[in-house]
C-alpha positions as CSV (number, residue, x, y, z in Angstrom):
1,M,103.7,88.8,83.9
2,A,104.4,85.0,84.2
3,R,102.0,82.2,83.7
4,I,102.2,79.5,86.4
5,T,100.2,76.3,86.3
6,V,99.1,75.2,89.7
7,N,96.4,72.7,90.6
8,D,95.6,72.2,86.9
9,A,94.9,75.9,86.3
10,E,97.1,78.4,84.5
11,L,97.3,81.6,86.5
12,A,98.7,85.0,85.6
13,V,101.2,86.0,88.3
14,Y,102.9,89.4,88.5
15,E,106.3,89.8,90.3
16,A,108.6,92.6,91.0
17,G,111.3,93.6,93.5
18,T,113.5,91.8,95.9
19,G,113.7,91.6,99.6
20,D,112.3,89.5,102.4
21,P,109.5,89.1,103.5
22,A,107.5,89.0,100.3
23,F,104.1,90.6,99.9
24,V,101.4,88.5,98.1
25,F,98.4,90.6,97.0
26,I,95.0,88.9,96.6
27,H,92.1,90.6,94.9
28,G,88.4,90.2,95.7
29,L,85.2,89.3,94.0
30,A,84.9,90.1,90.2
31,C,88.2,92.0,90.3
32,D,91.8,91.4,89.3
33,H,95.4,92.1,90.5
34,T,95.2,95.8,89.5
35,V,93.2,96.7,92.6
36,W,96.5,96.5,94.4
37,Q,98.6,98.2,91.7
38,P,99.7,101.3,93.7
39,Q,100.9,99.1,96.6
40,F,102.6,96.6,94.3
41,D,104.5,99.5,92.6
42,D,105.5,101.2,95.8
43,L,106.5,98.2,97.9
44,S,108.3,96.4,95.2
45,R,111.0,99.1,95.4
46,D,112.4,97.3,98.4
47,H,110.4,94.1,98.8
48,R,109.5,91.2,96.6
49,C,105.9,91.6,95.6
50,V,103.6,89.1,94.0
51,A,100.1,89.8,92.7
52,I,97.8,87.0,91.4
53,D,94.8,86.9,89.1
54,L,92.6,84.2,90.6
55,R,91.0,81.6,88.3
56,G,88.9,83.2,85.6
57,C,89.9,86.7,86.6
58,G,92.2,89.1,84.7
59,D,94.5,87.1,82.5
60,S,94.1,83.8,84.3
61,A,92.4,80.9,82.6
62,P,88.7,80.3,83.5
63,A,89.3,76.8,84.9
64,P,86.7,75.7,87.5
65,P,86.2,75.4,90.4
66,F,86.3,79.1,91.3
67,D,85.4,78.9,95.0
68,T,87.4,80.5,97.8
69,T,88.8,77.2,99.0
70,Q,90.3,76.5,95.6
71,A,91.6,80.0,95.4
72,A,93.3,79.6,98.8
73,D,95.0,76.3,97.6
74,D,96.1,78.1,94.4
75,V,97.6,81.0,96.3
76,A,99.5,78.7,98.6
77,E,100.8,76.7,95.6
78,V,102.0,79.9,93.9
79,I,103.8,80.9,97.0
80,R,105.6,77.6,97.1
81,E,106.4,77.6,93.4
82,L,108.0,81.0,93.7
83,G,109.9,80.1,96.9
84,V,108.6,83.1,98.9
85,A,107.1,81.3,101.9
86,P,106.3,82.4,104.5
87,A,104.9,85.6,103.0
88,I,102.7,88.5,104.1
89,L,99.2,88.0,102.5
90,V,97.3,91.2,101.7
91,G,93.7,90.5,100.7
92,H,91.1,92.9,99.6
93,S,87.4,92.3,100.2
94,S,86.7,88.6,99.6
95,G,90.4,88.3,98.9
96,G,90.9,88.8,102.6
97,L,88.7,85.7,103.2
98,V,90.9,83.8,100.8
99,A,93.9,84.9,102.9
100,L,92.2,83.5,106.0
101,L,91.7,80.2,104.3
102,V,95.3,80.1,103.1
103,N,96.4,80.5,106.7
104,D,94.0,77.8,107.8
105,R,94.9,75.2,105.1
106,H,98.5,76.1,104.5
107,P,99.9,77.9,107.6
108,D,103.5,77.3,106.6
109,T,103.1,79.7,103.7
110,V,101.9,82.6,105.8
111,L,104.0,85.0,107.9
112,G,101.3,87.6,108.5
113,I,97.9,88.7,107.2
114,V,96.4,92.0,106.2
115,L,92.7,92.2,105.6
116,G,91.6,95.1,103.3
117,D,88.0,95.9,104.2
118,A,87.3,92.2,104.1
119,T,83.6,91.3,103.7
120,L,83.4,89.5,107.0
121,T,79.8,90.5,107.8
122,S,78.2,89.5,104.5
123,A,80.2,86.2,104.2
124,S,79.4,85.1,107.8
125,G,75.8,86.4,107.8
126,G,74.6,84.5,104.7
127,G,74.6,87.5,102.3
128,W,76.7,85.6,99.8
129,T,74.0,83.0,99.2
130,K,71.4,85.6,98.2
131,L,73.8,87.3,95.9
132,L,74.8,84.0,94.3
133,Q,71.1,83.3,93.6
134,Q,70.6,86.7,92.0
135,I,73.6,86.3,89.7
136,D,72.5,82.8,88.7
137,D,69.0,83.9,88.0
138,A,70.1,86.9,85.9
139,G,72.9,84.9,84.1
140,S,75.0,88.1,84.3
141,T,76.9,90.2,86.8
142,E,74.2,93.0,86.6
143,P,73.0,92.1,90.2
144,L,76.4,93.4,91.4
145,R,75.5,97.0,90.4
146,P,73.8,98.0,93.7
147,L,76.7,96.4,95.6
148,I,79.2,98.3,93.5
149,E,77.5,101.6,94.2
150,S,77.6,101.0,97.9
151,F,81.4,100.8,97.7
152,F,81.8,104.5,97.0
153,T,81.7,107.6,99.1
154,E,81.3,111.2,98.1
155,E,85.1,111.5,98.1
156,T,85.7,108.5,95.8
157,P,87.4,109.8,92.6
158,E,85.5,109.4,89.4
159,E,88.3,107.4,87.8
160,V,88.1,104.8,90.7
161,R,84.3,104.6,90.2
162,E,84.7,104.0,86.5
163,K,87.5,101.4,86.9
164,V,85.7,99.4,89.6
165,T,82.3,99.4,87.9
166,S,83.7,98.4,84.5
167,M,85.9,95.7,86.0
168,M,83.3,94.1,88.2
169,L,80.4,94.2,85.7
170,S,82.6,92.7,82.9
171,A,83.6,89.7,85.1
172,R,82.4,86.2,84.1
173,P,79.2,85.5,86.0
174,E,80.1,81.8,86.5
175,V,83.4,82.9,88.1
176,V,81.6,85.3,90.4
177,S,79.0,82.7,91.3
178,G,81.7,80.2,91.9
179,M,83.6,82.4,94.4
180,L,80.4,82.8,96.3
181,S,79.5,79.1,96.3
182,N,81.2,77.9,99.4
183,S,80.0,80.5,101.8
184,S,79.2,77.9,104.4
185,V,82.8,77.8,105.5
186,F,82.5,81.4,106.6
187,T,79.0,81.1,108.2
188,Q,80.3,78.1,110.2
189,R,84.0,78.9,110.9
190,M,84.6,82.7,110.6
191,G,85.4,83.0,114.3
192,E,87.8,80.1,114.2
193,L,89.5,81.5,111.0
194,L,90.0,84.9,112.6
195,K,91.4,83.5,115.8
196,A,93.9,81.4,113.9
197,A,95.0,84.5,112.0
198,D,95.4,86.4,115.3
199,Q,98.2,84.0,116.2
200,K,100.4,85.7,113.7
201,P,101.0,89.4,112.8
202,F,97.5,90.5,111.8
203,M,96.1,93.8,110.6
204,A,92.7,94.9,109.3
205,I,92.4,98.1,107.2
206,W,88.8,99.5,107.1
207,S,87.0,101.9,104.8
208,A,84.7,104.6,106.1
209,Q,81.8,102.1,106.1
210,P,83.5,98.9,107.2
211,R,82.5,95.6,105.6
212,G,83.2,93.9,108.9
213,N,82.7,94.7,112.6
214,P,85.8,96.3,114.1
215,E,84.3,96.5,117.6
216,R,83.5,92.8,117.5
217,L,87.0,92.0,116.5
218,R,88.4,94.1,119.3
219,E,86.3,92.1,121.7
220,T,87.2,88.7,120.5
221,L,90.8,89.0,119.3
222,L,93.9,89.8,121.3
223,F,96.5,91.1,118.9
224,I,94.9,92.4,115.8
225,R,95.9,95.9,114.6
226,Q,92.9,97.8,113.1
227,E,93.4,100.9,110.9
228,P,90.4,102.9,109.6
229,I,90.9,105.3,106.6
230,A,88.5,108.1,107.1
231,G,86.4,109.1,104.1
232,A,87.6,106.3,101.9
233,G,85.3,103.8,100.1
234,H,85.7,100.1,99.8
235,F,88.6,100.4,97.4
236,F,90.5,102.5,99.8
237,Q,93.8,101.4,98.4
238,L,93.0,103.1,95.1
239,E,91.5,106.2,96.7
240,R,94.2,106.7,99.4
241,P,97.2,104.9,98.0
242,E,99.8,106.8,100.0
243,V,98.0,106.1,103.3
244,T,97.6,102.4,102.4
245,N,101.3,102.1,101.5
246,A,102.3,103.7,104.8
247,L,100.1,101.3,106.7
248,L,101.6,98.3,105.0
249,R,105.1,99.5,105.7
250,A,104.2,100.0,109.3
251,F,102.9,96.5,109.4
252,L,106.4,95.3,108.4
253,D,107.6,96.9,111.6
254,D,105.0,94.8,113.5
255,V,106.3,91.7,111.9
256,E,109.9,92.5,112.7
257,R,109.0,93.1,116.4
258,D,106.6,90.2,116.9
259,P,108.2,87.6,119.2
260,R,105.9,85.0,117.7
261,V,107.6,85.2,114.3
262,P,110.6,82.8,114.1
263,S,113.9,84.5,113.6
264,R,112.2,87.9,113.5
265,G,111.0,88.5,117.0
266,A,112.8,90.1,119.9
267,S,115.2,87.9,121.6
């Protein structure tokens, strides 16, 4: 683990492997880099992998602000500091929304985007505002408990349930509130952000109960690749690591064949 100071915040950054393009893993709300551990371990055998603890999460310093726009700026700066641009961004849950913002604000750092059951519906539909108010009123992350329970299916292993529940309920409430605080960017610009991402290699991986609307994406986007994982909960990458790893490797083939990618597309 390295500590890298970007935008006046010291972030914990995990690196392994060599090989281009690099994967940059982004966790979601009240989580840390370990939600992508199986993928980090597997893909780093032949690709450079970077996993980041966002501000106030995991081993990173709790330096405000904690909103998704600041997170996007931080991720882009880490990519530049490490010299891995343009990279493949892999974002889970609200981390997928951070990836969309990185592409919007710092397109030069992004080669392709993978959304992991990204919370498109709640973010664009105003659900974040309600949750933010509940957390602020409680002064704790206890209001997350019903949401956490909704993440699991009957097939979710007990160890995944325990890991996710412990991790999310032990998060700093001010960090969670902060990440939810700029939801207006998604209520106002979600369609625009998704269409911009669709101009590059773009994949969405969905759980059994998607946190977005795959049919709507098929109707509005031209190139997105969508992959459901049957029976998996929201943390599909921990429940079905082999399937997730295979999908990410298949996405590499998409990147290699995509004629829109400079120096990688077909001639």
